[in-house]
FIKOLDO-940366 format. One line per 2 residues: number of its first residue (from 1); their letters; for each residue x, y, z of C-alpha. Coordinates in nm, 4 decimals, decimal comma, padded with zeros to 6 digits. Layout:
N
NUM	a	X Y Z ~ ...
//
This chain:
154
1	mk	02,1523 02,8777 03,9270 ~ 02,0548 03,1450 03,6782
3	tk	01,7298 03,0385 03,5092 ~ 01,7350 03,0497 03,1300
5	il	01,6098 02,8576 02,8263 ~ 01,7825 02,5183 02,8093
7	kt	01,9744 02,4836 02,4847 ~ 02,2472 02,2356 02,5749
9	eq	02,2643 01,8996 02,7445 ~ 02,4874 02,0550 03,0101
11	gy	02,2213 02,3154 03,0898 ~ 01,9585 02,0414 03,0973
13	ne	02,1655 01,8312 03,3395 ~ 02,2288 02,1313 03,5641
15	ac	01,8563 02,2092 03,5754 ~ 01,7753 01,8471 03,6660
17	er	02,0384 01,8503 03,9408 ~ 01,8986 02,1775 04,0771
19	iy	01,5433 02,0377 04,0834 ~ 01,6697 01,7299 04,2678
21	al	01,8609 01,9459 04,5176 ~ 01,5585 02,1672 04,5822
23	in	01,3223 01,8745 04,6307 ~ 01,5602 01,7049 04,8728
25	ss	01,6647 02,0224 05,0572 ~ 01,4143 01,9825 05,3399
27	en	01,1972 01,7186 05,4974 ~ 00,8845 01,9299 05,4566
29	ai	00,6950 01,9662 05,1321 ~ 00,7813 02,2698 04,9235
31	es	00,4980 02,5214 04,9110 ~ 00,4094 02,6070 04,5500
33	ds	00,3946 02,9809 04,6177 ~ 00,7320 02,9909 04,7962
35	pk	01,0517 03,0973 04,6151 ~ 01,1712 02,7337 04,6138
37	ge	00,8343 02,6147 04,4809 ~ 00,8349 02,8712 04,2032
39	ev	01,1928 02,7810 04,1089 ~ 01,1058 02,4090 04,0936
41	el	00,8016 02,4826 03,8782 ~ 00,9956 02,7063 03,6389
43	ls	01,2851 02,4619 03,6069 ~ 01,0392 02,1746 03,5535
45	ll	00,8753 02,3612 03,2666 ~ 01,2145 02,4302 03,1080
47	ve	01,3218 02,0670 03,1481 ~ 00,9928 01,9456 02,9991
49	ky	01,0329 02,1754 02,6972 ~ 01,3917 02,0590 02,6424
51	eq	01,2865 01,6920 02,6647 ~ 01,0001 01,7401 02,4190
53	en	01,2346 01,8994 02,1667 ~ 01,5308 01,6666 02,2131
55	fp	01,3791 01,3361 02,3205 ~ 01,0468 01,3074 02,1359
57	ia	00,8381 01,0018 02,2110 ~ 00,6916 00,8458 01,8998
59	ap	00,3342 00,7243 01,9048 ~ 00,3128 00,3498 01,9603
61	np	00,2199 00,1005 01,6950 ~ -00,1643 00,0882 01,6870
63	ie	-00,1758 -00,2844 01,7698 ~ 00,0641 -00,2363 02,0620
65	ai	-00,1495 00,0551 02,1852 ~ -00,4602 -00,1651 02,1786
67	kf	-00,2868 -00,4540 02,3551 ~ -00,1435 -00,2187 02,6168
69	rm	-00,4846 -00,0653 02,6887 ~ -00,6450 -00,4099 02,7071
71	eq	-00,3796 -00,5135 02,9582 ~ -00,4361 -00,1961 03,1627
73	mn	-00,8087 -00,2633 03,1758 ~ -00,7624 -00,6393 03,2287
75	lk	-00,9587 -00,7186 02,9111 ~ -00,9516 -01,0293 02,6965
77	qv	-01,0158 -01,0489 02,3229 ~ -01,3684 -01,1739 02,3849
79	dv	-01,4394 -00,8619 02,5952 ~ -01,3583 -00,6248 02,3065
81	as	-01,4876 -00,8384 02,0187 ~ -01,7898 -00,6127 01,9663
83	lf	-01,5560 -00,3177 01,8974 ~ -01,3978 -00,5123 01,6114
85	gg	-01,7029 -00,6850 01,4706 ~ -01,6576 -01,0304 01,6223
87	kt	-01,4165 -01,2732 01,7867 ~ -01,2470 -01,3759 01,4635
89	rv	-01,1931 -01,0195 01,3481 ~ -01,0380 -00,9071 01,6787
91	se	-00,7939 -01,1946 01,6551 ~ -00,7030 -01,1078 01,2963
93	vl	-00,6460 -00,7406 01,3825 ~ -00,4337 -00,8133 01,6892
95	rg	-00,2177 -01,0557 01,4877 ~ -00,1723 -00,7943 01,2139
97	kr	-00,3618 -00,9955 00,9530 ~ -00,6370 -00,7342 00,9095
99	pl	-00,6094 -00,3539 00,9199 ~ -00,8114 -00,1362 01,1538
101	tl	-01,1163 00,0208 00,9925 ~ -01,2395 00,3722 01,0628
103	km	-01,5290 00,2255 01,2626 ~ -01,2917 00,0178 01,4770
105	it	-01,0676 00,3194 01,5380 ~ -01,3664 00,5315 01,6417
107	ll	-01,5025 00,2641 01,8770 ~ -01,1623 00,1937 02,0337
109	nr	-01,1195 00,5637 02,0987 ~ -01,4697 00,6071 02,2385
111	yl	-01,4952 00,2966 02,4584 ~ -01,1344 00,2262 02,5576
113	gi	-01,0026 00,5825 02,5485 ~ -00,7124 00,5004 02,3164
115	pl	-00,5936 00,8286 02,1621 ~ -00,6710 00,8627 01,7914
117	es	-00,3061 00,9526 01,7260 ~ -00,2023 00,6122 01,8590
119	lv	-00,4545 00,4294 01,6425 ~ -00,3702 00,5926 01,3095
121	vg	00,0049 00,6590 01,3342 ~ 00,2423 00,3945 01,2158
123	nk	00,0393 00,2374 00,9374 ~ 00,3145 00,2068 00,6791
125	dv	00,0826 00,0214 00,4395 ~ -00,0978 00,3445 00,3537
127	kl	00,1016 00,5043 00,0708 ~ 00,0435 00,7067 -00,2413
129	dp	00,1596 00,5827 -00,5778 ~ 00,4811 00,7678 -00,6729
131	ek	00,3019 00,9394 -00,9627 ~ 00,0178 01,0643 -00,7391
133	re	00,2665 01,1656 -00,4698 ~ 00,4632 01,3826 -00,7117
135	kl	00,1437 01,5433 -00,8398 ~ 00,0322 01,6187 -00,4845
137	ls	00,3707 01,7643 -00,3886 ~ 00,3664 01,9915 -00,6930
139	is	00,0944 02,1955 -00,5182 ~ 00,2796 02,4816 -00,3491
141	si	00,0791 02,4916 -00,0244 ~ 00,1235 02,1169 00,0311
143	ke	00,4915 02,1345 -00,0585 ~ 00,5397 02,4197 00,1917
145	yf	00,3605 02,2218 00,4609 ~ 00,5909 01,9223 00,4175
147	sg	00,9068 02,1260 00,3917 ~ 00,8283 02,3032 00,7179
149	ss	00,6971 02,0126 00,9212 ~ 00,8143 01,6866 01,0669
151	aa	00,5383 01,4956 00,8870 ~ 00,6538 01,1690 00,7360
153	mi	00,6794 01,1708 00,3588 ~ 00,5947 00,8136 00,2773
//
């Protein structure tokens, strides 16, 4: 297979098939500095780049991210209550009745290792008034940023 940037699904599928064939071509492990090892590494990088561009994974809902991390660490609400400011507050946040505060987000990141991107993305309640939004988007540098990015314009 000629190695090149993957631009089509067909090229992507061929690269995946080649990786599979190389990995299963012998019973012994492939040495990373061998020609086969270098081909697997190169194809893997190309496949990863294609997947990132064509199959992006959105950040989880902040509440789902917290629940998932608690499950991973085998934690109960009472175990993390101090990060939220008490037993009642943790219950309210996890049921979606109370929003996360900046302090909660910081503590969850610091003590549970939940990425900040997972804790702040997805809050659809945070919006600008239409009048303020238009005023903000009338600033050329901000308008250019939004026109050239995948940032959500809510």
